[in-house]
C-alpha positions in Angstrom: 0.0 0.0 0.0 1.4 3.4 -1.0 1.8 6.1 1.6 -0.8 8.2 -0.2 -3.4 5.4 -0.1 -2.6 4.9 3.6 -3.0 8.6 4.3 -6.4 8.7 2.6 -7.6 5.6 4.5 -6.2 6.4 8.0 -6.2 9.8 9.7 -7.0 9.5 13.4 -7.4 13.3 13.7 -9.9 13.6 10.9 -13.1 15.3 12.3 -15.5 13.5 9.9 -15.0 10.2 11.8 -15.4 11.4 15.3 -14.0 8.2 16.8 -10.5 6.7 16.8 -9.7 5.2 13.4 -7.1 2.5 12.7 -5.8 0.9 9.5 -7.0 -2.7 8.7 -5.5 -5.3 11.1 -3.8 -2.8 13.3 -6.4 -2.3 16.1 -5.1 -2.2 19.7 -5.7 -5.0 22.2 -9.0 -4.9 24.0 -11.1 -4.0 20.9 -13.0 -6.4 18.7 -15.6 -6.5 16.0 -19.1 -8.0 16.5 -18.0 -11.3 14.8 -14.9 -11.5 17.0 -17.0 -10.9 20.1 -19.4 -13.6 18.9 -16.7 -16.2 18.5 -15.8 -15.5 22.2 -19.4 -15.9 23.2 -19.9 -12.2 23.8 -22.1 -9.4 22.4 -21.7 -5.6 22.5 -24.5 -5.3 25.0 -25.6 -1.8 24.1 -22.2 -0.1 24.4 -21.4 2.6 21.8 -18.8 2.0 19.0 -15.4 2.6 20.6 -13.3 2.8 17.3 -13.3 1.7 13.7 -11.0 0.1 11.2 -10.7 1.3 7.6 -9.6 -1.0 4.8 -8.8 0.9 1.6 -10.4 -0.2 -1.7 -9.1 0.7 -5.1 -11.3 3.5 -6.5 -14.0 3.0 -3.9 -14.8 4.2 -0.4 -12.9 2.2 2.2 -14.6 -0.7 4.1 -15.4 0.1 7.7 -15.4 -2.3 10.6 -16.7 -1.0 13.9 -14.9 -2.0 17.1 -16.3 -2.5 20.6 -14.5 -2.8 24.0 -14.1 -6.4 25.1 -14.1 -5.6 28.8 -17.6 -4.0 28.5 -19.1 -6.8 26.4 -21.8 -9.0 27.9 -22.3 -12.8 27.4 -24.5 -13.9 24.6 -28.1 -14.7 25.8 -28.8 -18.4 25.7 -31.4 -19.8 23.2 -34.7 -20.7 24.9 -37.0 -23.4 23.8 -39.4 -20.9 22.3 -36.6 -19.3 20.3 -35.6 -22.7 19.0 -39.3 -23.4 18.0 -39.6 -20.0 16.3 -36.4 -20.6 14.4 -37.6 -24.1 13.3 -40.9 -22.7 12.0 -39.0 -19.9 10.1 -36.7 -22.5 8.5 -39.7 -24.7 7.6 -41.4 -21.7 5.9 -38.2 -21.1 3.8 -38.2 -24.7 2.7 -41.9 -24.9 1.9 -42.8 -24.4 -1.8 -45.7 -22.0 -2.3 -46.9 -23.8 -5.4 -47.1 -27.4 -4.3 -47.1 -26.8 -0.5 -44.5 -29.5 0.2 -41.2 -29.4 2.1 -38.5 -29.3 -0.6 -35.8 -30.3 1.8 -33.7 -27.2 0.9 -34.2 -23.5 1.1 -36.3 -22.3 -1.9 -34.2 -20.1 -4.2 -35.5 -16.5 -4.2 -34.7 -16.3 -7.9 -37.3 -19.1 -8.6 -39.8 -18.5 -5.9 -40.7 -22.2 -5.8 -39.0 -25.6 -5.7 -37.1 -26.7 -8.7 -39.6 -29.4 -9.9 -42.4 -26.7 -9.9 -40.2 -24.2 -11.7 -39.1 -26.6 -14.4 -41.8 -29.2 -14.9 -40.8 -30.1 -18.4 -37.4 -31.2 -17.4 -38.8 -33.3 -14.5 -41.1 -35.2 -16.9 -38.3 -36.0 -19.3 -36.1 -37.6 -16.7 
């Protein structure tokens, strides 16, 4: 990365960001993204964004990753039996074909809007 690209991407004194800004992969210890918190079994827990990472892109705006303080993070809430049931019903709805009303066994593609046999009936008869 050239010095000019680095300067465009990272300027911790820049007033437009309003929070500490670090270049990609150079965040200090004690800060983590949502995904990193989740892998540790934590969640932000309502705390404000502590800092951000900027990753430069060629001819585009830089990618932004928000960072949260690990010491203020709270444990992830456990799944209850009602949440598991609601998740199972939602997944069943995603697998159910609206045309033939059967469980396709896979998530119905949004591009088709129905299961593959209903979308292409001619090919199913030929097989």
